[in-house]
C-alpha distance (Angstrom), angle and dihedral (degrees) to the residues before:
residue distance angle dihedral
Q1 . . .
V2 3.79 . .
Q3 3.79 127.2 .
L4 3.79 127.0 -162.4
V5 3.80 119.3 -160.3
E6 3.79 118.1 -166.5
S7 3.78 126.4 -162.2
G8 3.79 140.9 164.8
G9 3.78 102.5 67.3
G10 3.76 124.5 126.4
L11 3.77 145.8 109.2
V12 3.79 118.4 -37.6
Q13 3.80 134.4 169.7
P14 3.80 121.4 -115.6
G15 3.78 110.3 -79.8
G16 3.77 92.5 26.4
S17 3.78 130.7 118.8
L18 3.78 138.3 -124.9
R19 3.78 133.5 -175.1
L20 3.79 117.3 -148.8
S21 3.78 123.0 -159.6
C22 3.78 131.3 -163.9
A23 3.79 120.3 -171.7
A24 3.80 121.8 -167.9
S25 3.78 123.8 -153.1
G26 3.78 139.3 165.3
S27 3.78 132.1 54.7
I28 3.78 97.4 6.9
F29 3.75 126.4 149.2
S30 3.79 93.1 172.1
I31 3.79 140.0 -28.9
N32 3.77 123.0 -120.9
D33 3.81 119.3 -179.6
M34 3.79 121.8 8.6
G35 3.76 127.7 -171.0
W36 3.77 150.9 164.4
Y37 3.78 126.1 -125.5
R38 3.78 130.9 179.8
Q39 3.77 134.9 -156.1
V40 3.80 137.1 -169.6
P41 3.82 124.9 -165.3
G42 3.78 112.7 -75.1
K43 3.79 94.3 11.4
E44 3.77 135.5 100.6
R45 3.77 117.8 -101.6
E46 3.80 107.4 -100.6
L47 3.77 134.6 -158.1
V48 3.80 115.4 -106.6
A49 3.79 101.5 175.0
A50 3.78 140.8 -25.5
I51 3.78 135.1 -162.6
T52 3.79 130.2 -165.7
S53 3.78 126.5 -138.8
G54 3.80 87.7 -99.7
G55 3.80 93.9 53.5
S56 3.81 101.1 -102.6
T57 3.81 110.8 146.7
N58 3.78 138.0 -155.1
Y59 3.81 126.1 -169.1
A60 3.75 137.1 -170.9
D61 3.80 107.5 -101.1
S62 3.80 92.8 -129.2
L63 3.80 92.9 64.6
K64 3.82 90.9 72.3
G65 3.77 95.9 -157.1
R66 3.81 96.7 -52.1
F67 3.81 95.2 115.1
T68 3.79 128.4 60.3
I69 3.79 125.8 -168.2
S70 3.79 121.9 -158.3
R71 3.78 139.1 162.2
D72 3.77 141.4 -149.5
N73 3.78 106.5 -150.2
A74 3.80 93.7 -170.1
K75 3.81 89.5 58.8
N76 3.82 97.2 36.9
T77 3.78 86.9 -126.4
V78 3.79 134.1 137.7
Y79 3.81 124.0 -162.6
L80 3.77 135.6 -159.7
Q81 3.79 117.4 -159.0
M82 3.79 109.5 -161.0
N83 3.80 119.4 -167.2
S84 3.79 134.5 177.2
L85 3.77 90.9 20.4
N86 3.78 120.4 -165.1
S87 3.78 136.0 -177.6
E88 3.82 91.2 -89.0
D89 3.80 88.0 67.3
T90 3.80 93.2 62.2
A91 3.81 106.5 118.5
V92 3.76 145.2 106.3
Y93 3.78 107.8 -81.2
Y94 3.79 119.5 -147.5
C95 3.76 128.6 -164.1
N96 3.79 119.0 -142.1
V97 3.78 127.9 -168.8
V98 3.77 133.6 -177.9
V99 3.79 108.0 -142.7
R100 3.77 130.3 -164.4
T101 3.80 108.7 -144.7
S102 3.78 126.9 -149.9
W103 3.81 87.0 -95.5
G104 3.79 90.6 59.8
L105 3.80 95.6 -109.7
L106 3.80 123.5 138.4
R107 3.80 114.1 -134.0
S108 3.79 132.2 174.7
Y109 3.82 122.8 -132.8
W110 3.81 133.7 -174.1
G111 3.77 130.8 -146.3
Q112 3.78 122.4 -129.2
G113 3.79 93.5 -103.7
T114 3.78 130.4 -111.5
Q115 3.80 124.6 -134.2
V116 3.79 119.0 -122.6
T117 3.79 114.8 -170.6
V118 3.80 121.4 -177.3
S119 3.79 110.8 -165.5
S120 3.78 140.8 137.3
């Protein structure tokens, strides 16, 4: 099986920055798409950013260039750099990866979630 371990969340003041990491391990032949989602209580989980194996990126329009997604294929890790944070960014952030197994199947996995709280 595949495990995703997220780190980097925490409490930050408005205008501050955080860098989230998500490392995948386990039965992985290769990783295709990787992405970050976030969720607040009572709301649907929403896409923050995604990145393909080739480095193409897609962002939620509301982020207005404040977030940057990147990946290190050698480390099976995806990052989310978050700048100019405000209270609207407070949420649980989840990593998602699409993994190709040794059998050639594509399967989606979720991280455990990491809390990001923006407050003064």
